[in-house]
C-alpha positions in Angstrom: 56.6 106.4 -25.2 53.3 104.5 -24.6 53.0 100.9 -25.7 50.6 100.5 -28.7 48.4 97.5 -28.8 46.0 96.0 -31.5 43.1 96.5 -29.0 43.7 100.2 -28.8 44.4 100.7 -32.5 42.2 98.8 -35.0 44.4 99.9 -37.9 47.3 98.0 -36.3 45.1 95.0 -35.9 44.3 95.2 -39.6 47.9 95.5 -40.5 48.8 92.4 -38.4 46.0 90.4 -40.0 47.4 91.2 -43.4 50.9 90.2 -42.3 49.7 86.9 -40.9 48.3 86.1 -44.4 51.8 86.6 -46.0 53.7 83.6 -47.2 56.6 85.3 -48.9 60.3 84.8 -47.8 62.2 87.9 -46.8 65.4 89.0 -48.5 67.0 88.9 -45.0 66.3 85.5 -43.4 67.4 85.4 -39.8 68.0 82.9 -36.9 65.4 83.8 -34.2 65.2 82.1 -30.8 61.9 82.7 -28.9 61.5 82.1 -25.2 57.8 81.2 -24.5 56.7 81.8 -21.0 54.6 83.8 -18.6 50.9 84.6 -18.9 50.7 83.7 -22.5 51.2 80.0 -21.6 48.0 80.0 -19.5 45.7 82.0 -21.8 44.4 79.9 -24.7 43.8 82.9 -26.9 47.2 84.3 -26.4 48.8 80.9 -26.9 47.1 80.6 -30.2 48.3 84.1 -31.2 51.8 83.1 -30.2 51.6 80.1 -32.5 50.4 82.3 -35.3 53.3 84.6 -34.6 55.8 81.7 -35.0 54.1 80.8 -38.3 54.5 84.4 -39.4 58.3 84.2 -38.7 58.6 80.8 -40.5 56.6 82.1 -43.5 59.1 84.9 -43.8 61.9 82.3 -44.1 63.4 82.7 -40.7 64.9 79.8 -38.8 63.0 79.7 -35.5 63.6 77.8 -32.3 61.2 78.0 -29.4 62.4 77.5 -25.9 59.7 77.2 -23.3 59.5 77.6 -19.5 56.8 76.3 -17.2 57.1 77.9 -13.8 53.4 78.2 -12.9 52.6 74.7 -14.2 55.6 73.3 -12.2 54.4 75.0 -9.1 50.9 73.7 -9.5 52.2 70.1 -10.0 54.4 70.4 -6.9 51.4 71.7 -4.9 49.3 68.8 -6.1 52.0 66.3 -5.1 52.4 68.1 -1.8 56.1 68.8 -2.5 57.5 72.0 -0.9 59.4 74.3 -3.2 61.1 77.7 -2.8 62.9 80.3 -4.9 66.2 82.0 -4.2 67.4 84.9 -6.3 64.9 84.0 -9.0 65.8 80.3 -9.2 63.7 77.4 -8.0 65.6 75.3 -5.4 65.5 71.8 -7.0 65.8 68.5 -5.0 65.9 65.2 -6.9 62.1 64.9 -6.2 61.4 68.3 -7.6 63.7 67.6 -10.6 61.5 64.6 -11.6 58.4 66.8 -11.4 60.1 69.5 -13.5 61.0 67.1 -16.2 57.5 65.6 -16.3 55.8 68.9 -16.6 58.2 70.4 -19.2 58.8 67.4 -21.4 55.6 65.5 -21.2 52.9 68.1 -20.6 53.9 71.6 -21.8 56.1 70.5 -24.7 53.6 68.2 -26.4 50.8 70.7 -25.9 52.8 73.5 -27.5 53.9 71.2 -30.3 50.3 70.2 -31.1 49.3 73.9 -31.0 51.9 74.6 -33.6 50.6 71.8 -35.8 47.1 73.2 -35.5 48.1 76.5 -37.2 50.2 74.8 -39.9 53.7 75.0 -38.4 55.8 71.8 -38.6 57.2 71.4 -35.1 59.0 68.7 -33.2 59.6 68.5 -29.4 63.2 68.2 -28.1 64.0 67.3 -24.6 67.2 69.2 -23.5 68.6 66.2 -21.6 68.5 64.0 -24.6 71.8 65.2 -26.1 71.0 68.9 -26.6 71.8 70.6 -23.4 74.8 69.5 -21.3 74.8 71.0 -17.8 76.6 71.3 -14.5 75.4 72.2 -11.1 74.7 75.8 -10.5 75.0 77.7 -7.2 74.2 81.3 -6.8 75.5 84.2 -4.8 73.0 85.9 -2.5 74.4 88.9 -0.6 77.9 87.4 -0.7 76.9 83.9 0.4 77.2 80.9 -2.0 73.8 79.3 -1.9 73.1 75.6 -2.9 70.2 75.4 -5.3 70.2 71.7 -5.6 69.7 70.3 -9.1 69.6 73.6 -10.8 72.0 73.7 -13.7 74.2 75.9 -15.9 74.4 74.9 -19.6 78.0 74.0 -20.4 77.4 73.0 -24.1 74.6 73.1 -26.6 74.7 70.5 -29.3 73.4 73.0 -31.9 73.8 70.4 -34.7 70.6 68.8 -33.5 68.7 72.0 -34.1 70.4 72.5 -37.5 69.2 69.0 -38.5 65.7 69.9 -37.5 65.8 73.1 -39.5 67.1 71.2 -42.5 63.8 69.2 -42.4 61.9 72.5 -42.2 60.7 71.9 -38.7 60.6 74.2 -35.7 62.2 72.7 -32.5 60.2 73.1 -29.3 62.8 72.8 -26.6 62.3 71.8 -23.0 65.0 73.2 -20.7 66.3 70.2 -18.7 69.9 69.4 -18.9 72.1 66.4 -18.1 75.7 66.1 -16.9 78.3 63.4 -17.7 77.1 61.4 -14.6 73.5 61.3 -15.9 72.1 63.8 -13.4 69.1 65.8 -14.6 69.1 69.6 -14.0 66.4 72.2 -14.0 67.8 75.0 -16.2 66.2 78.4 -16.0 64.4 78.9 -19.4 65.7 82.5 -19.9 69.2 81.3 -19.3 68.8 78.3 -21.6 67.3 80.4 -24.3 70.4 82.7 -24.1 72.8 79.8 -24.3 70.9 78.3 -27.3 70.8 81.7 -29.1 74.5 82.1 -28.6 75.3 78.6 -29.9 73.2 79.3 -33.0 74.7 82.8 -33.5 71.2 84.1 -33.5 70.2 87.4 -35.0 67.3 87.8 -32.5 66.4 86.5 -29.1 62.8 87.3 -28.1 62.0 86.9 -24.4 58.2 87.0 -23.6 57.4 88.6 -20.3 54.4 89.8 -18.3 55.5 93.4 -18.3 55.8 96.1 -20.9 59.6 96.0 -20.9 62.5 97.1 -18.8 61.5 100.0 -16.6 63.9 102.9 -15.9 62.1 103.7 -12.7 61.3 100.3 -11.2 59.3 99.6 -9.0 57.2 102.6 -10.2 56.8 100.9 -13.6 56.0 104.1 -15.5 58.9 104.7 -17.8 59.7 101.9 -20.2 63.1 101.9 -21.9 62.6 101.1 -25.5 66.3 100.9 -26.5 68.8 100.0 -23.8 72.5 99.8 -23.8 74.4 97.0 -22.1 75.8 99.5 -19.7 72.4 100.9 -18.7 71.0 97.4 -18.4 73.9 96.4 -16.1 73.3 99.5 -13.9 69.6 98.6 -13.5 70.1 94.9 -12.9 70.7 95.0 -9.1 67.3 96.7 -8.5 65.2 94.3 -10.7 62.7 91.8 -9.2 63.4 88.1 -9.2 61.3 87.5 -12.3 63.0 90.1 -14.5 66.5 89.8 -13.3 67.4 86.5 -15.1 65.9 87.8 -18.3 68.0 91.0 -18.3 71.1 89.2 -17.1 70.6 86.7 -20.0 70.0 89.5 -22.5 73.3 91.2 -21.5 75.3 88.0 -21.8 73.6 87.1 -25.1 74.6 90.4 -26.7 78.1 90.3 -25.2 78.5 86.7 -26.7 77.4 87.6 -30.2 73.6 87.6 -30.4 72.8 90.7 -32.5 69.6 91.8 -30.7 67.6 90.8 -27.6 64.1 92.1 -27.1 61.9 91.6 -24.0 58.3 91.8 -25.2 54.9 91.8 -23.4 53.4 88.4 -24.0 50.0 89.7 -22.6 49.5 91.7 -25.8 47.8 90.0 -28.7 50.2 89.1 -31.5 53.2 90.2 -29.6 55.6 88.3 -31.8 54.4 90.0 -35.0 54.5 93.5 -33.3 58.0 92.9 -32.2 59.1 92.7 -35.8 57.6 96.1 -36.7 60.3 98.8 -36.3 57.9 101.7 -36.4 55.9 100.4 -33.4 57.2 101.1 -29.8 57.1 97.7 -28.2 59.2 96.1 -25.5 62.8 96.8 -24.8 65.6 96.1 -27.2 69.2 95.5 -26.0 71.8 95.3 -28.7 71.2 96.3 -32.4 67.8 97.7 -33.3 66.2 96.6 -36.5 
C-alpha cells in the first residue's frame, strides 16, 4: 500500500490542520515515547512540524517523553575537532575523547535547541541529561560475525529512574531526554538513542513508542525498498532483522524488545513527511510500520 502524504493529498493536509487546532483531551490518554532523529533534525520546517506534532499529542492529554539522537551533528563536531570515528554494527565506537564530544553535542547543543523549539509552539518542555540520575548504564560490547567487539564507551541502559519523568509530567512538562548514561564509577557512556528510547518506554509501561526514520517503514524486500510492511509481527520482524542495514537494525531490534517487554505498540514512521507525528495517530491512513498492537 502506497504511503499517503499531505503534499499529495490536500484533503489530508486540511484534516491535519484542523487536528492541530484541537485542544480537547481524549477519553483514552496514553503514555507515548517519541524518538526524534534522522533528517527531521536538520530540516527547520520538519523540526517545526515535529514540535507541532508533540503539541498535538499533549493537547489530547497524552503523557509524552521525547528522546533525541544526534548522529549527524556528532559526526560533524568530531570532523571539526579532527577526531576520527567509526561505526561497527550500527554503533559508534566511542573513546573517552569521543564521549566528551557526544555529551557536548547532545546535552548542550541539540537538547536546548529542541527544548526552545517546543517552547516556541507552546509546549512546556524541560531538558533532561541522561547521565544526571535518569539513565544508569554499563559498558556494551557487540557481536559481529561471532567476534566480541569492543565499542569503547558505548553503553547499555541497566536502569531508568522513571520517577524523574513522572515528576516532570506531574508539572505538565514534556521531558526532552539526551541519551548519555553513567555507571557507578562515574564513567559516561554513549547510548544509542533507539535503544535508550526502548528502555525508557519499557520503564514507563508506554502505550506507544514512535521511532522517526528516514525511510517509509520496514521493507519486506530490502534492499529493493518497494514493499513496505504496514503491520509486522514480532516473528516476521525477527526474520528480517539479519538483512537490515546498520541504520534500521537497531530500530527494529529495539522495537521487538520493547513489545516483548510490555510496550503495547511500536511504530517506525517516516520523519521526512510533513506532520508525521499527527499522521501516525490516524488509523485510517497507511503510514509507517507497526509492530505490536495496532490502534
